[in-house]
ZAPA-573588 format. One line per 8 residues: number of its first residue (from 1); their letters; for each residue x negated, y negated, z of N, C-alpha, C. Coordinates in Angstrom, 1 decimal. Atoms other than C-alpha are relative to their C-alpha. Example, Ala and Ser with C-alpha at 12.3 -4.5 7.8 and 13.67 -1.06 7.14 Angstrom:
% ZAPA-573588
1) as) -0.9/1.2/0.0/-12.3/4.5/7.8/-0.9/-1.2/0.0 ~ 0.9/1.1/0.0/-13.7/1.1/7.1/0.8/-1.1/0.8
//
This chain:
% ZAPA-573588
1) mtdiggik) 1.1/0.9/0.3/-0.9/20.5/33.3/0.2/-1.3/-0.5 ~ 0.2/1.5/0.8/-1.3/17.0/32.5/-1.0/-0.8/0.0 ~ 2.0/0.7/-0.2/-4.9/14.7/32.3/0.6/-1.3/0.0 ~ -0.7/1.2/-0.1/-4.6/11.4/33.0/0.3/-1.1/-1.0 ~ -0.5/0.1/1.2/-4.2/10.3/29.2/1.5/0.6/-0.2 ~ -2.1/-0.4/0.6/0.0/11.8/29.5/-0.7/1.2/-0.9 ~ 0.2/-1.2/0.3/-1.5/15.0/27.1/-0.2/1.3/0.6 ~ 0.6/-0.5/-0.1/-1.0/18.0/27.8/-0.4/1.3/-0.1
9) sdtqreiq) 1.5/-0.7/0.3/-3.7/20.6/28.4/0.4/0.5/-0.8 ~ 0.3/-1.3/1.4/-2.4/23.1/25.7/0.8/-0.8/-0.8 ~ 0.1/0.5/1.3/-1.6/20.5/23.8/-1.0/-0.8/-0.4 ~ 1.7/0.0/0.3/-4.9/19.3/23.6/-0.8/0.6/-0.6 ~ 0.7/-1.5/0.1/-5.9/22.9/23.2/-0.1/0.1/-1.6 ~ -0.5/-0.2/1.3/-4.0/23.0/19.6/-0.5/-1.3/-0.5 ~ 0.7/1.2/0.6/-5.2/19.2/19.0/-1.5/0.0/-0.5 ~ 1.7/-0.1/0.3/-8.9/20.0/19.1/-0.3/1.6/-1.1
17) nrirelek) -0.4/-1.4/1.0/-7.7/23.6/16.9/0.2/-0.2/-1.2 ~ -0.7/0.5/1.0/-6.1/21.5/14.6/-1.4/-0.8/-0.6 ~ 1.4/1.3/0.2/-9.4/18.7/14.2/-0.9/1.6/-0.8 ~ 0.8/-0.4/0.4/-11.6/22.0/13.8/0.3/1.0/-0.9 ~ -0.9/-0.5/0.7/-9.2/23.2/11.1/-0.3/-0.7/-1.1 ~ -0.1/0.9/1.3/-9.4/20.3/9.1/-1.3/-0.4/-0.5 ~ 1.1/0.0/0.3/-13.0/19.7/9.6/-1.1/0.7/-0.9 ~ 0.3/-1.5/1.3/-13.8/23.1/7.7/0.3/-0.3/-1.2
25) kgefdgnv) -0.4/0.3/1.5/-11.6/22.2/5.1/-0.6/-1.1/-0.6 ~ 0.5/1.4/0.6/-13.1/18.7/4.3/1.0/-1.5/-0.1 ~ -1.0/0.6/0.7/-9.9/17.0/4.8/0.2/-0.8/2.3 ~ 0.1/0.9/-1.3/-10.9/14.3/7.6/0.5/-1.1/-0.1 ~ -1.2/1.3/0.3/-7.8/11.8/6.9/1.2/0.5/0.2 ~ -1.0/0.0/0.0/-5.7/14.4/7.8/0.8/-0.3/1.0 ~ -1.0/0.6/-1.7/-2.9/13.9/11.4/-0.2/1.7/0.4 ~ 0.3/-0.8/-0.8/-3.5/16.1/13.7/1.1/0.7/1.4
33) qpidyaam) -1.1/-0.6/-0.6/-0.6/15.9/15.6/1.5/-0.7/-0.1 ~ -1.0/0.6/0.6/2.8/16.0/14.9/1.2/-1.2/-0.1 ~ 0.0/1.5/0.3/4.4/13.0/13.2/1.8/0.4/0.0 ~ -1.3/0.1/0.1/8.3/12.1/14.1/0.6/-1.1/-1.0 ~ -0.3/0.8/0.8/9.3/10.6/10.9/1.7/-0.5/0.1 ~ -1.7/0.4/-0.2/13.1/10.4/12.3/0.5/-1.1/1.1 ~ 0.5/1.6/-0.5/11.7/7.6/14.4/-0.4/-1.0/-0.5 ~ 0.4/1.3/0.4/10.6/5.8/11.9/0.8/-1.1/-0.8
41) irvsddyv) -0.7/1.4/0.4/11.7/2.3/10.6/-0.7/0.0/-2.1 ~ 0.8/-0.1/1.3/11.0/2.7/6.6/-0.3/-1.8/-0.2 ~ 0.6/1.0/0.9/9.1/-0.2/4.8/1.1/-0.5/-0.9 ~ -0.9/0.8/1.2/12.1/-2.1/2.5/-0.6/-1.1/-0.8 ~ 0.2/1.0/1.4/11.7/-4.1/-0.5/-0.1/-1.3/1.2 ~ -0.6/1.1/-1.0/13.0/-7.1/2.6/-0.4/0.2/1.4 ~ 0.3/0.0/-1.8/11.1/-5.9/5.7/-1.4/-1.3/-0.1 ~ 0.7/1.7/-0.8/10.0/-9.0/7.6/-1.2/0.7/1.0
49) flprtfsf) 1.5/-0.3/-0.5/6.3/-8.7/8.4/0.0/-0.6/1.8 ~ 0.3/1.2/-0.9/6.0/-11.8/10.8/1.8/-0.7/0.4 ~ -1.0/0.7/-0.4/9.6/-12.5/12.3/-0.1/-0.9/0.7 ~ 0.4/1.8/0.0/10.5/-16.3/12.4/1.0/-0.1/1.1 ~ -0.6/0.5/-1.2/12.9/-16.1/15.5/-0.6/-0.2/0.7 ~ 0.0/0.5/-1.0/12.8/-17.9/18.5/-0.5/1.7/1.4 ~ 0.1/-0.6/-0.6/13.6/-14.9/20.1/-1.0/1.6/-0.2 ~ 0.4/-0.8/0.1/11.1/-12.6/18.7/-1.6/-0.7/0.4
57) flwrvfir) 1.1/1.2/-0.6/8.1/-15.7/19.8/0.2/0.6/1.2 ~ 0.1/-0.2/-1.4/9.3/-15.2/23.0/-0.5/1.5/0.5 ~ 0.7/-0.8/-0.3/8.8/-11.7/23.2/-1.6/0.7/-0.8 ~ 1.0/-0.5/-0.1/5.9/-11.5/21.2/-1.4/-0.9/1.0 ~ 1.3/0.2/-0.8/4.1/-13.8/24.1/0.4/1.0/1.1 ~ -0.7/-0.8/-1.7/5.8/-11.8/27.0/-1.1/1.1/-0.1 ~ 0.6/-1.4/0.0/3.9/-8.7/25.1/-1.9/-0.1/-0.1 ~ 1.3/0.9/0.1/0.7/-10.6/24.3/-0.6/-0.4/1.2
65) taaavlgp) 0.0/0.6/-1.3/0.5/-11.8/27.8/-0.2/1.2/0.9 ~ 0.7/-1.3/-1.3/1.1/-8.3/29.8/-1.1/1.1/-0.6 ~ 1.7/-0.8/1.2/-1.7/-6.5/27.2/-0.7/-0.9/0.9 ~ 1.8/0.2/-0.6/-4.5/-9.2/28.0/0.2/0.1/1.2 ~ 0.7/0.0/-1.0/-3.8/-8.8/31.7/0.1/1.3/0.5 ~ -0.2/-1.7/-0.2/-2.8/-5.0/31.8/-0.9/1.1/-0.6 ~ 1.0/-0.8/1.0/-5.1/-3.8/29.3/-1.1/0.4/0.3 ~ 0.4/-0.5/-0.5/-8.0/-3.9/30.6/0.4/1.1/0.6
73) vltkfvlg) 0.5/-0.8/-1.3/-7.3/-2.4/33.5/0.9/1.7/-0.3 ~ 0.0/-1.0/1.4/-5.5/0.3/31.2/-0.9/0.6/-0.2 ~ 0.8/-1.0/1.4/-7.9/1.5/29.1/-1.4/0.1/1.2 ~ 0.8/-0.6/-0.6/-10.4/1.3/32.2/-0.1/1.1/0.7 ~ -0.6/-0.9/-1.1/-8.2/3.3/34.5/-0.2/1.4/-1.5 ~ 0.1/-1.4/1.3/-7.9/6.0/31.1/-0.7/0.5/-0.5 ~ 1.3/0.1/1.1/-11.0/5.9/28.8/-1.1/-0.5/0.8 ~ 1.3/0.6/-0.5/-13.2/4.2/31.8/-0.7/-0.9/-1.1
81) arvegrkn) 0.8/0.5/0.4/-13.9/2.0/29.3/-0.8/-1.1/0.0 ~ 0.7/1.3/0.2/-16.6/-0.5/28.4/-0.1/-1.1/-1.1 ~ 0.3/0.5/2.0/-17.8/-2.7/25.1/-1.6/-1.0/0.4 ~ 1.3/0.5/0.2/-21.2/-3.5/24.3/-0.1/-1.3/-1.6 ~ 0.0/0.7/1.3/-22.1/-6.0/21.8/1.1/-1.8/-0.6 ~ -0.6/1.0/-0.3/-19.5/-8.6/22.5/-0.5/-1.7/-0.5 ~ 1.3/1.5/0.3/-22.4/-11.6/21.7/0.3/-0.5/-1.9 ~ -0.1/0.1/2.0/-22.0/-10.5/17.6/1.8/-1.0/-0.3
89) lcgvkgfv) -1.2/0.7/0.3/-18.4/-12.1/17.8/-0.2/-1.5/-0.3 ~ -0.6/1.9/-0.3/-19.3/-15.9/18.8/-0.4/-0.4/-1.7 ~ -0.2/1.6/1.3/-18.4/-18.6/15.8/0.4/0.9/-0.8 ~ -0.6/-0.8/1.2/-16.9/-15.7/14.0/1.1/0.2/0.0 ~ -1.4/-0.1/-0.1/-13.3/-16.5/13.2/1.5/1.0/-0.3 ~ -0.3/-1.3/1.0/-11.3/-15.0/10.8/-0.3/1.6/-0.6 ~ 1.1/-1.2/0.0/-12.7/-11.1/10.4/1.2/1.1/-0.1 ~ -0.5/-1.0/0.1/-11.5/-7.9/9.4/-1.1/1.2/1.4
97) avcnhvhs) 0.9/-1.1/-0.8/-12.5/-5.1/12.4/0.4/1.2/-0.3 ~ -0.1/-1.8/0.4/-12.8/-1.4/11.4/-0.6/0.6/1.4 ~ 0.1/-0.7/-1.1/-13.3/0.8/13.9/0.6/1.9/0.1 ~ -0.5/-1.3/0.6/-12.7/4.7/14.3/1.0/0.4/0.9 ~ -1.0/-0.4/-0.6/-10.0/6.1/15.6/0.0/1.5/0.7 ~ -0.1/-1.4/-0.7/-9.9/8.6/18.4/0.5/-0.2/1.6 ~ -0.9/0.0/-0.8/-7.5/7.5/20.9/1.3/-0.6/0.0 ~ -1.1/0.8/-0.2/-4.1/6.2/21.4/0.2/-1.3/0.5
105) ldnmivrq) -0.4/1.5/-0.8/-5.0/3.2/23.1/-1.5/-0.6/-0.4 ~ 1.1/1.4/0.5/-8.4/2.1/21.0/0.4/-1.2/0.3 ~ -0.4/1.4/0.4/-6.6/-0.7/19.9/-0.2/-1.1/1.3 ~ -0.3/0.6/-0.9/-6.1/-1.4/23.3/-1.6/-0.7/0.7 ~ 1.0/0.4/-0.1/-9.8/-1.7/23.9/-0.8/-1.0/-0.5 ~ 0.0/1.4/0.9/-10.2/-3.9/20.9/0.0/-1.0/0.1 ~ -0.7/1.0/0.0/-8.1/-5.7/21.8/-0.8/-0.9/1.2 ~ 0.8/0.7/-1.1/-10.0/-6.5/25.1/-1.3/-0.7/-0.4
113) avfghtly) 1.0/0.6/0.7/-13.2/-7.3/23.0/0.2/-1.2/-0.6 ~ 0.0/1.2/0.7/-12.0/-9.6/20.6/0.6/-1.4/0.8 ~ -0.9/1.4/-0.4/-9.9/-12.1/23.5/-0.5/-0.8/-0.6 ~ 0.6/1.1/0.3/-10.0/-15.1/22.5/0.3/-0.4/-1.4 ~ -1.7/-0.2/1.2/-8.3/-13.8/19.1/1.2/0.4/-0.1 ~ -1.3/-0.9/-0.1/-5.2/-13.0/18.3/-0.5/0.6/-1.1 ~ 0.3/-1.7/0.8/-5.2/-9.3/17.3/1.1/0.4/-0.8 ~ -0.4/-0.8/0.7/-3.5/-8.0/14.5/-0.2/1.6/-0.1
121) itvaefnn) 0.5/-1.6/0.5/-3.3/-3.9/13.6/0.8/1.0/-0.6 ~ -1.0/-0.5/0.9/-2.6/-2.4/10.7/0.1/1.8/0.6 ~ -0.8/-1.6/-0.5/-0.7/1.1/10.9/0.4/0.5/-0.6 ~ -0.4/-1.3/0.6/0.6/3.6/9.4/1.8/0.0/-0.2 ~ -0.8/-0.1/0.4/3.9/3.7/8.4/1.4/0.8/0.9 ~ -0.5/-0.9/-1.3/5.2/6.6/10.9/-0.4/-0.2/1.6 ~ 0.2/0.5/-1.4/3.9/4.1/13.6/0.7/-1.1/0.4 ~ -1.0/1.4/-0.1/6.5/1.4/13.0/1.3/0.6/0.4
129) mkgpigsi) -0.8/-1.3/-0.3/8.9/3.3/15.1/1.2/-0.7/0.6 ~ -1.8/0.9/-1.1/12.9/2.2/16.7/-0.4/0.1/1.5 ~ -0.4/-0.1/-1.7/13.7/1.8/20.2/-1.2/-0.7/0.6 ~ 1.5/0.4/-1.0/11.2/0.5/22.6/-1.1/-0.3/0.3 ~ 1.1/0.3/0.3/8.3/1.3/21.9/-0.7/-0.6/-1.1 ~ 0.7/0.9/1.3/8.1/0.3/18.3/0.2/-1.3/0.1 ~ 0.1/1.4/-0.6/9.6/-3.1/19.8/-1.5/-0.6/0.5 ~ 1.6/0.5/-1.2/6.3/-3.4/22.3/-0.6/0.3/-1.2
137) mrgagtlp) 1.0/0.1/0.7/3.9/-2.3/19.2/0.0/-1.7/-0.7 ~ -0.1/0.5/0.8/5.6/-4.5/16.6/-0.5/-2.0/1.4 ~ 0.4/1.2/-0.9/5.4/-7.6/19.8/-1.7/-0.2/-0.4 ~ 1.3/0.0/-0.7/1.6/-6.7/20.1/-0.7/-0.4/-1.5 ~ 0.2/0.0/1.5/1.7/-7.0/16.3/-0.7/1.0/-0.9 ~ 0.2/-1.4/1.2/1.4/-4.0/14.4/0.2/-0.6/-1.1 ~ -0.5/0.7/1.2/1.8/-4.7/10.8/0.0/1.4/-1.1 ~ -0.3/-1.6/0.8/3.0/-1.3/8.6/-0.8/0.4/-0.9
145) fsgnvkam) 0.5/-0.9/1.7/1.2/0.4/5.6/1.0/0.7/-1.0 ~ -0.9/-0.7/0.6/4.1/2.1/3.0/-0.6/0.0/-0.9 ~ 0.4/0.0/1.4/4.0/2.8/-0.3/1.2/-1.0/-0.7 ~ -0.7/0.8/0.1/6.4/0.1/-1.0/-0.2/-1.1/-0.5 ~ 1.6/0.6/0.9/4.7/-1.7/-3.5/0.8/-1.5/0.2 ~ -0.4/1.1/-0.6/6.9/-5.2/-2.7/-0.9/0.1/1.1 ~ 0.8/-0.1/-0.9/6.1/-4.8/0.4/-1.3/-0.4/0.3 ~ 1.5/-0.6/-0.3/2.7/-3.9/0.1/-0.4/-1.7/-0.3
153) nelqktls) -0.1/1.1/0.4/2.4/-7.0/-1.8/0.4/-1.0/1.2 ~ -0.1/1.3/-1.6/4.0/-9.2/1.5/-0.9/0.0/1.1 ~ 1.1/-0.2/-1.5/1.7/-7.7/3.8/-1.5/-0.5/-0.8 ~ 1.5/0.7/0.0/-1.5/-9.0/1.7/0.3/-0.8/0.3 ~ 0.5/1.5/-0.8/-0.2/-12.2/2.0/0.4/-0.8/0.8 ~ -0.4/0.4/-1.3/0.8/-12.0/5.3/-1.1/0.4/0.8 ~ 1.3/0.0/-0.3/-2.8/-10.9/6.0/-0.6/-0.7/-0.2 ~ 1.2/1.5/0.7/-4.5/-13.5/3.8/0.7/-1.3/0.9
161) lllkkgca) -0.6/1.5/-0.8/-2.4/-16.4/5.9/-0.3/0.3/1.7 ~ 0.8/0.2/-1.5/-3.5/-14.8/9.4/-1.6/0.0/-0.1 ~ 1.6/0.2/0.2/-7.1/-14.3/8.2/0.0/-1.6/0.3 ~ 0.1/2.0/-0.1/-6.7/-18.1/7.5/-0.1/-1.2/1.2 ~ 0.0/1.1/-1.7/-5.7/-19.1/10.8/-1.2/0.5/0.9 ~ 0.7/-0.1/-0.9/-8.4/-17.6/12.3/0.2/1.4/0.6 ~ -0.5/-0.8/-1.0/-7.1/-14.4/13.5/-0.5/1.1/-0.2 ~ 0.5/-1.3/-0.1/-8.6/-11.1/13.8/1.1/1.3/-0.6
169) vlgypeqs) -1.3/-0.5/0.6/-6.8/-8.2/11.9/-1.0/1.5/0.1 ~ 1.0/-1.2/-0.3/-8.0/-4.6/13.2/0.8/1.6/-1.0 ~ -0.5/-0.7/0.9/-8.0/-1.7/10.7/-0.7/1.6/0.4 ~ 0.7/-1.2/-0.4/-8.8/2.4/11.0/-0.7/0.3/-1.7 ~ 0.2/-0.7/1.0/-10.5/3.5/7.8/-1.0/1.2/0.4 ~ 0.0/-0.8/-0.6/-10.7/6.6/9.0/1.5/1.1/-0.7 ~ -0.5/-0.5/0.1/-7.3/6.6/8.6/1.4/0.6/1.3 ~ -0.8/-1.3/-0.7/-5.7/9.6/10.8/-0.6/-0.1/1.5
177) lwlryekp) 0.5/0.0/-1.5/-6.0/9.1/15.0/-0.5/2.3/-0.2 ~ 0.3/-1.7/-0.9/-8.4/12.6/16.4/-0.4/-0.5/1.3 ~ -0.1/-0.2/-1.2/-8.7/12.6/19.5/-1.3/0.2/0.6 ~ 1.4/0.7/-0.6/-12.2/11.6/21.2/-1.0/0.9/-0.9 ~ 0.9/-0.5/0.7/-13.7/13.2/18.1/-1.2/-1.0/-0.1 ~ 0.5/1.0/0.1/-16.9/11.5/18.0/-1.1/-0.9/-1.2 ~ 0.6/0.2/1.1/-19.0/12.4/15.1/1.3/-1.6/-1.0 ~ -1.4/0.6/1.0/-17.6/9.3/12.3/-0.2/0.7/-1.2
185) rpfhngmf) -0.3/-0.7/0.8/-15.8/10.5/9.7/0.0/-1.2/-1.7 ~ -0.4/0.9/0.7/-15.1/9.1/6.0/1.1/-0.9/0.1 ~ -0.7/1.3/0.4/-13.6/6.0/4.9/0.9/0.1/-1.1 ~ -0.8/0.3/0.9/-10.8/5.2/2.7/-0.4/-1.6/-0.4 ~ 0.6/1.8/0.5/-11.5/1.4/1.3/0.9/-1.3/0.1 ~ -1.0/2.0/-0.4/-8.5/-1.0/1.8/-0.2/-0.9/0.9 ~ 0.3/1.4/-1.1/-9.4/-2.6/5.0/-1.3/-0.9/-0.9 ~ 1.4/0.7/0.4/-12.8/-3.4/2.9/-0.1/-0.5/-1.1
193) hiaaankv) -0.5/0.7/1.0/-10.7/-4.5/-0.1/0.5/-1.2/0.8 ~ -0.4/1.0/-0.5/-9.0/-6.9/2.2/-0.8/-1.0/0.5 ~ 1.1/0.9/0.1/-11.9/-8.8/3.8/-0.5/-0.3/-0.9 ~ 0.4/0.4/1.2/-13.3/-8.7/0.3/0.8/-1.9/-1.1 ~ -0.7/0.6/0.9/-10.2/-10.7/-1.3/0.4/-1.4/0.6 ~ 0.0/0.9/-0.7/-9.9/-12.9/1.5/-1.8/-1.3/0.5 ~ 1.3/0.8/-0.2/-13.4/-13.9/1.7/-0.8/0.1/1.7 ~ -0.1/0.0/-1.0/-13.7/-12.9/5.4/-0.9/1.1/0.0
201) pvvpmfit) 0.5/-1.7/-0.4/-16.3/-10.8/7.2/0.7/1.2/0.5 ~ -0.6/-1.3/-0.7/-15.9/-7.3/8.4/-1.2/0.0/1.1 ~ 1.2/-0.5/-1.7/-17.0/-6.1/12.1/-0.3/1.2/0.0 ~ -0.5/-1.5/-0.6/-17.8/-2.8/12.6/0.2/0.6/1.8 ~ 0.7/-0.3/-1.3/-17.0/-1.3/15.5/0.0/1.6/0.6 ~ -0.6/-1.4/-0.3/-17.2/2.1/17.2/-0.4/1.0/1.2 ~ 0.0/-0.5/-1.7/-16.5/4.4/20.4/-0.3/1.1/-0.3 ~ 0.3/-1.2/-0.4/-18.5/6.7/21.7/0.4/0.6/1.4
209) fsapsklr) -0.4/-0.1/-1.5/-18.3/9.0/24.8/-1.2/0.6/0.8 ~ 1.2/0.0/-0.6/-20.5/9.4/27.5/0.3/1.2/1.2 ~ -0.4/-0.8/-1.4/-20.3/11.7/30.9/0.5/-1.4/1.4 ~ -0.7/0.7/-1.4/-18.1/9.8/34.0/-1.4/0.0/0.7 ~ 0.9/0.4/-1.1/-20.1/8.1/36.7/0.0/1.2/1.1 ~ 0.0/-0.5/-2.0/-20.6/10.3/40.5/1.7/-0.3/0.2 ~ -0.8/0.4/-0.4/-17.5/8.4/41.1/1.2/0.6/-0.7 ~ -0.9/0.1/0.9/-15.6/8.6/38.4/0.8/1.4/-0.1
217) slfskkkv) 0.3/-1.1/0.3/-16.0/12.1/37.9/1.1/1.2/1.8 ~ -0.5/-1.0/-1.4/-14.3/13.2/41.5/1.3/-0.2/-0.5 ~ -1.3/0.2/1.0/-11.0/12.1/39.7/0.7/0.7/-1.5 ~ -0.7/-0.4/1.3/-11.3/13.1/36.2/-1.7/0.3/-0.4 ~ 1.3/-0.6/0.2/-14.1/15.0/34.7/-0.5/-0.2/-1.9 ~ 0.7/0.7/1.5/-13.5/13.3/31.0/-0.9/-0.9/-0.4 ~ 1.0/0.5/0.1/-16.1/11.9/29.2/0.8/-2.0/0.1 ~ -0.4/1.5/0.5/-15.9/8.0/29.1/-0.2/-1.0/-1.1
225) atlhifpp) 0.2/0.6/1.2/-15.2/5.3/26.1/-1.1/-1.3/-0.1 ~ 1.0/0.7/0.4/-17.9/2.8/25.0/0.7/-0.5/-1.5 ~ 0.2/0.9/1.5/-17.0/0.3/22.3/-1.5/-0.6/-0.6 ~ 1.2/0.8/0.9/-20.2/-1.1/20.1/0.7/-0.4/-1.2 ~ -0.8/0.4/0.8/-19.4/-4.0/18.5/-1.8/-0.9/-1.4 ~ 1.6/-0.1/0.3/-22.3/-4.4/15.5/0.3/-1.5/-0.7 ~ 0.2/1.3/0.7/-23.3/-7.8/13.4/1.3/-0.1/-0.4 ~ -0.6/0.6/1.2/-20.3/-9.6/11.2/-0.4/0.9/-1.4
233) iypdenls) -0.2/0.0/1.3/-20.6/-8.4/7.6/0.5/-0.9/-1.3 ~ -0.9/0.9/0.8/-20.0/-11.2/5.8/-0.1/0.1/-1.9 ~ 0.4/-0.1/1.7/-19.6/-11.2/1.6/-0.8/-1.0/-0.3 ~ 1.2/0.1/0.8/-21.8/-11.8/-1.0/0.2/-0.9/-1.3 ~ -0.9/0.8/0.8/-20.5/-14.6/-3.0/-0.7/0.5/-1.7 ~ 0.5/-0.6/1.4/-22.9/-13.2/-6.1/0.8/0.9/-0.5 ~ -0.6/-1.4/0.4/-20.6/-9.6/-6.0/1.8/-0.5/-0.2 ~ -1.3/-0.1/0.7/-17.4/-9.2/-7.3/1.0/0.1/1.3
241) rkenaafs) -1.4/-0.5/-1.2/-14.0/-8.4/-5.0/-0.6/1.4/0.4 ~ 0.1/-0.7/0.0/-14.6/-5.2/-6.0/-1.5/1.0/0.7 ~ 1.3/0.1/0.2/-18.4/-4.9/-5.4/-0.4/-0.1/2.0 ~ 0.5/0.7/-1.1/-18.4/-6.8/-2.1/0.7/0.9/1.3 ~ -0.5/-1.1/-0.8/-15.9/-4.1/-0.9/-0.7/1.1/0.5 ~ 1.2/-1.3/-0.4/-18.6/-1.4/-1.4/-1.3/-0.7/0.6 ~ 1.4/0.4/-0.6/-21.3/-3.2/-0.2/0.6/0.0/1.4 ~ -0.7/0.0/-1.5/-19.2/-4.1/3.2/-0.2/1.7/0.7
249) mdkaakaw) -0.2/-1.3/-0.9/-18.1/-0.4/3.8/-1.2/0.8/0.0 ~ 1.4/-0.7/-0.2/-21.8/0.8/3.1/-0.8/-0.3/1.1 ~ 0.3/0.6/-1.8/-22.7/-1.4/5.8/0.3/0.5/1.3 ~ -0.9/-0.8/-1.2/-20.2/-0.4/8.1/-0.2/1.6/-0.1 ~ 0.6/-0.9/-0.7/-21.1/2.8/7.5/-1.2/0.4/0.5 ~ 1.4/0.3/-0.6/-24.2/2.6/8.0/-0.2/-0.3/1.7 ~ 0.1/0.9/-1.5/-24.1/0.3/11.5/0.8/1.1/0.8 ~ -1.1/-1.1/-0.6/-21.2/3.5/12.4/-0.9/1.0/0.1
257) rdcyvsvy) 1.3/-1.5/0.0/-24.2/6.7/11.7/-1.0/-0.6/0.9 ~ 1.4/0.3/-1.2/-27.0/4.6/13.5/0.6/0.1/1.5 ~ -0.7/-0.9/-1.6/-24.9/4.7/16.2/0.4/1.1/1.4 ~ -0.1/-1.2/-0.7/-23.8/7.9/16.9/-1.5/0.4/-0.1 ~ 1.2/-0.7/-0.1/-27.3/8.8/16.2/-0.5/-0.2/1.5 ~ 0.1/0.3/-1.1/-28.4/6.5/18.9/0.3/0.3/1.1 ~ -0.8/-0.5/-0.9/-25.7/7.8/21.1/-0.5/1.2/0.7 ~ -0.2/-1.4/0.0/-25.7/11.5/20.5/-1.1/0.6/-0.1
265) greadips) 1.5/-0.5/0.3/-29.4/11.9/18.9/0.4/1.2/-0.6 ~ -0.2/-0.9/0.8/-28.2/14.2/16.6/0.3/-0.8/-1.7 ~ -0.5/0.3/1.2/-27.3/13.5/12.8/1.3/-0.5/0.0 ~ -1.4/0.4/0.8/-23.8/12.3/11.3/0.0/0.8/-1.0 ~ 0.5/-1.0/1.2/-23.9/15.5/8.8/1.7/-0.4/-1.0 ~ -1.4/0.6/0.6/-20.2/13.7/7.4/-0.5/-1.0/-1.5 ~ 0.6/1.8/1.1/-20.3/11.4/3.6/1.2/-0.6/1.0 ~ -0.3/1.1/-0.2/-19.4/8.6/4.1/1.3/-0.9/-0.4
273) il) -1.0/0.5/1.4/-16.7/7.6/1.5/0.4/1.2/-0.6 ~ -1.1/-0.9/1.0/-13.7/9.3/0.4/0.1/-0.6/-1.3
//
């Protein structure tokens, strides 16, 4: 038996059991789904984050156009997705968006929410895959992290260039995907340092879940997703890069926690920083 999201029911149970195990251990950035390292393209010294070939340009245009057209339909069907607070993006150009990672399609909701901005998405190296799926993801704007120092220096330069051009860069400070997990998890500080280094705002985003409408419940009992967009957190000129990273991380964590309390009516009993 498979749900609308394409994940088998028994696999979903395994994922939720794994989440509970990691939650008890306090390992909030642990991976809960199997990783196929054999399908991964390693990020080497000479990895090209933004290919300059004409063929890749055409491929990127095609994939981004398809995502813009089909993405809202897909996320609405699979997640019943709604977006609140889009007005908070008015007048904001280059920025770092930080969102909780609770569905494999949550980046599509963000893409829909930031329409008008060119979106790039930072991902783990194991998401830099071989084959058609990997090609589609790179065309959509994924940029992989890795442990390769030279490649990461190049990634930093790439992100700086994109942010200066006014693009939006999405990162998941919780690091790993926990399917339909409702509480905010502890942050890693990488995306906040990227924002501070480039003197651009951080835009916190948080996905919550609620009961489906009566009509939707006829074909799916799963909760629907709402993406909340909060006001941008601008760097303080009087603070150092490190201080600005900590400042924006604290404010983003508070925005997430306040949203969680407001929507679910209970406190988030998890520390906000790793």
